[in-house]
N, C-alpha and C positions, 0 to 999 in steps of 0.2 A: 197285723203284727206290728208294723211300724206306726207309731203314733206321732203325727206331725205336730200336735199341739204341745205335748209335754216331752221335751227332749233336752239333753244337756250335752254340750261339747266336752269330749273327754280326751281328745288328742288330734294331732295333725300329722298326716302322712308326709314323708319326704317325696320328692319328685319320682324316684324310682318305684316306690310302692304305689303311688298314684297311677302310674302307667300299668302296673301289674293288675290293678283293679279296673283299669279302663274307665276310671271315674272322672266326672267333670269337676269334682270338688275334692279337697284334701282334708276337710274337717270330718272327724269321726264323732258320731253322736251316740249317747246311751239313752234309750227311750225310758220313759217312766214305767212302762210295762215290764221292761227287762229289769229295771231297778227293783220293782216289787217282786218279780220272780226270784231274783238273786237274794233278796232279803229273806224270803221264805225258804228257799232251797239251799242257800249257802250263808247261814247266819254267822259263820266263822270269819267272813270278810269284814274288815274294819275300815274306817274312814282312811286310815293310813294306806291300806291296800288300794282303795279307789284312787288315792293321790298318785299311785304309781302308774296308772293307766296312760297318761301322756308319754311317759318314757317307754312303756311296753310298745305302744303304737308307733312311736317315732324311731326308736333305736333299732338297729339291725341285729336283733338277737336271733334266736331260732324261729324261723318262719316256715310253715308248711302249708302248701296249697292243696285243698281237697275240694273239687267241684268249684262252686262259686265262693266258698269260704276260704279265709286265710286264718290259720291258727298261729298265734304269736305267743311265745313262751319267754319268761324271764325267771331266773333263779331268785329265790328269796328264803333265807333262813333254812337251807337244806331241803326246801321244797321248790315247787315251780308254780308260778301264776300263769294262767292261760286266758288270753283274750281272743275271742272269735270275732272277726270283722267280716261283714258282707256288704256288698253294694246293693242298692235297690235295683229292681229290674230295669229301670230306665237309666241306670248308672249315674244318676244325678246326685245321690247322697250315699253316705257310708254310715253303717251302724255297727256298734259293738253288740252282738246278739247274745253273747255269753261271756261271763267273767267268773273264774273260780280257781281254786287250788287244784293242782294235779300232781302226778308222780311220774317217775321214769318209765314205768310200764305203760302208762297212757301215752307218753311221748313216743315210745317204740311203736305202739299201735298206730298213731297218727303218721309216723314216718313210713310204715308199710302201706297205709291207706292212701297217702298223698304223695306230693312231690316236695322235696326239701328245696326251698328258695334261698334260704340263708341259714348258715349254721355257725 
């Protein structure tokens, strides 16, 4: 799933979030595989949306922890963007494994499923 050869840095965690992930690194990467998946499954995402990733990852917006994943939301134009960030098993690296638009019903679902870290 994680492709070491083709990845792009898309954000940097602050120190508190780095601790939450128990990660060695603060840089969050987007793999080429995830980018291809998003291009196919979420064609509505624009380059402007991808440019928001560093802010979504760094700013303390709504963050929900569910298992190993952290769900990070940011409002945009009456909708929400969702970035899912996970650490590798060895905790050495962080990857954005999903990026898409979502809605308030999805957010309610994630709040029930997980633990709200920041709101």
